[in-house]
C-alpha positions as CSV (number, residue, x, y, z in Angstrom):
1,M,14.8,-15.4,35.3
2,T,11.8,-13.3,36.1
3,G,8.2,-14.2,35.9
4,C,8.1,-13.4,32.2
5,A,8.9,-16.1,29.7
6,R,12.3,-15.4,28.0
7,L,13.1,-16.2,24.4
8,G,16.5,-17.1,23.1
9,N,17.6,-13.5,22.5
10,G,16.8,-12.3,26.0
11,R,13.6,-10.4,25.2
12,T,10.2,-11.1,26.4
13,G,7.4,-12.1,24.1
14,L,5.8,-8.7,24.5
15,E,9.0,-6.9,23.5
16,N,9.3,-9.0,20.4
17,H,5.6,-8.3,19.5
18,L,6.2,-4.5,20.0
19,N,9.3,-4.6,17.8
20,K,7.3,-6.3,15.0
21,V,4.5,-3.7,15.3
22,L,7.0,-0.8,15.1
23,V,8.5,-2.3,12.0
24,L,5.1,-2.8,10.4
25,I,4.0,0.8,11.0
26,P,6.2,2.4,8.3
27,V,5.1,-0.3,5.8
28,L,1.4,0.5,6.5
29,V,2.0,4.2,6.1
30,L,3.8,3.7,2.8
31,A,1.0,1.4,1.5
32,A,-1.7,4.0,2.5
33,G,0.3,6.8,0.9
34,F,0.6,4.7,-2.3
35,V,-3.2,4.1,-2.4
36,V,-3.8,7.8,-1.9
37,F,-1.4,8.7,-4.6
38,C,-3.1,6.3,-7.1
39,E,-6.6,7.4,-6.1
40,V,-5.7,11.1,-6.5
41,D,-4.0,10.5,-9.9
42,L,-7.1,8.5,-11.0
43,A,-9.5,11.2,-9.9
44,R,-7.5,13.8,-11.9
45,A,-7.2,11.7,-15.0
46,E,-9.4,12.7,-17.9
47,E,-9.4,9.2,-19.3
48,V,-8.1,5.7,-18.5
49,R,-7.5,2.6,-20.5
50,Y,-9.1,-0.8,-20.5
51,L,-11.5,-0.4,-17.5
52,P,-13.9,2.2,-16.1
53,K,-12.5,4.6,-13.5
54,W,-14.6,3.1,-10.7
55,I,-13.1,-0.4,-11.2
56,W,-9.6,1.1,-11.2
57,A,-10.5,2.8,-8.0
58,I,-11.5,-0.5,-6.4
59,F,-8.3,-2.1,-7.6
60,C,-6.2,0.7,-6.3
61,M,-7.8,0.5,-2.8
62,G,-6.5,-3.0,-2.5
63,I,-9.8,-4.9,-2.1
64,G,-8.7,-8.5,-1.4
65,L,-5.3,-7.5,0.1
66,T,-3.7,-6.5,-3.3
67,I,-2.7,-3.0,-2.3
68,P,0.5,-2.7,-4.2
69,F,-0.6,-4.8,-7.2
70,G,-3.8,-2.8,-8.0
71,G,-2.0,0.5,-7.9
72,I,0.9,-0.8,-10.0
73,A,-1.6,-2.3,-12.5
74,Y,-3.3,1.1,-12.8
75,L,-0.1,3.0,-13.3
76,V,1.2,0.5,-15.9
77,F,-1.9,-0.4,-17.8
78,G,-4.7,2.0,-17.0
79,K,-3.0,5.4,-16.9
80,V,-3.0,7.3,-20.2
81,R,0.3,9.1,-20.6
82,R,0.5,12.3,-22.6
83,P,3.7,14.0,-23.8
84,R,4.5,17.1,-21.7
85,P,3.9,20.4,-23.5
86,R,7.1,22.4,-24.0
């Protein structure tokens, strides 16, 4: 054994920490992309349902660590869907 503390799988604590960070990066990028998508969609919307746009914007940003739930709530409840013109 070297000077580093080894865990059961033969990796040092630093290697395990780096692996967790590398797994977390794509999740954070997807969450940020989802927030941007919802905010752009909200900005382009002519009207929304149930709440004012500025409240939907706060929900979509994930204040209070609700990033996916605020955006999903906006897309399900707040977005006004119009039929596509043919």
